[in-house]
C-alpha positions in Angstrom: 92.2 102.2 137.7 92.4 105.4 135.1 89.7 107.5 134.3 89.1 108.9 130.7 89.3 112.3 130.5 86.4 114.1 129.2 87.9 117.1 127.4 90.8 117.7 124.7 94.4 119.7 125.8 96.9 121.3 123.6 99.1 118.8 124.6 96.9 115.5 124.1 96.2 117.6 120.6 100.3 117.9 120.5 100.5 113.8 121.0 97.8 112.4 118.3 99.1 114.7 115.8 103.1 115.2 116.3 102.5 118.8 115.9 103.8 121.6 118.3 101.8 122.4 121.1 100.7 126.0 119.8 99.6 124.2 117.1 97.2 122.1 119.2 95.8 125.6 121.3 95.1 127.2 117.4 93.1 124.0 116.5 91.2 124.1 120.0 90.5 127.7 119.4 89.3 127.1 115.6 86.8 124.1 117.2 85.4 126.7 120.0 85.0 129.2 117.3 83.4 126.5 114.8 81.1 125.6 117.9 80.0 128.9 118.9 81.8 128.5 122.1 83.1 131.2 124.8 87.1 131.5 124.5 86.9 130.0 128.5 85.1 126.8 127.5 86.7 123.4 127.2 86.0 121.6 123.8 85.0 117.7 124.8 86.5 114.5 123.2 83.2 114.1 121.1 83.5 117.7 119.7 87.0 117.1 119.0 86.6 113.8 117.2 83.3 114.8 115.0 85.3 118.0 114.2 88.4 115.8 113.1 86.6 113.0 111.6 87.7 110.7 114.3 86.1 107.8 115.6 85.3 108.7 119.8 86.1 104.9 120.8 89.6 105.4 119.0 90.6 108.3 120.0 89.5 107.4 124.0 91.5 104.3 123.6 94.7 106.5 122.5 94.2 109.2 125.2 93.7 106.5 128.2 
């Protein structure tokens, strides 16, 4: 049984957009600044989908 991830990582962003992993790290850093998070805090799937304008369910299905 697979479990759905709670957080987004640069590799996930790379798979979603087809861009390089470095771009994924930069986008996640931008989201942390936008959400006023500390650099060590994770970005969750709902936060990522809200920032990017994606449907949470579709994103979770894609990541699963």
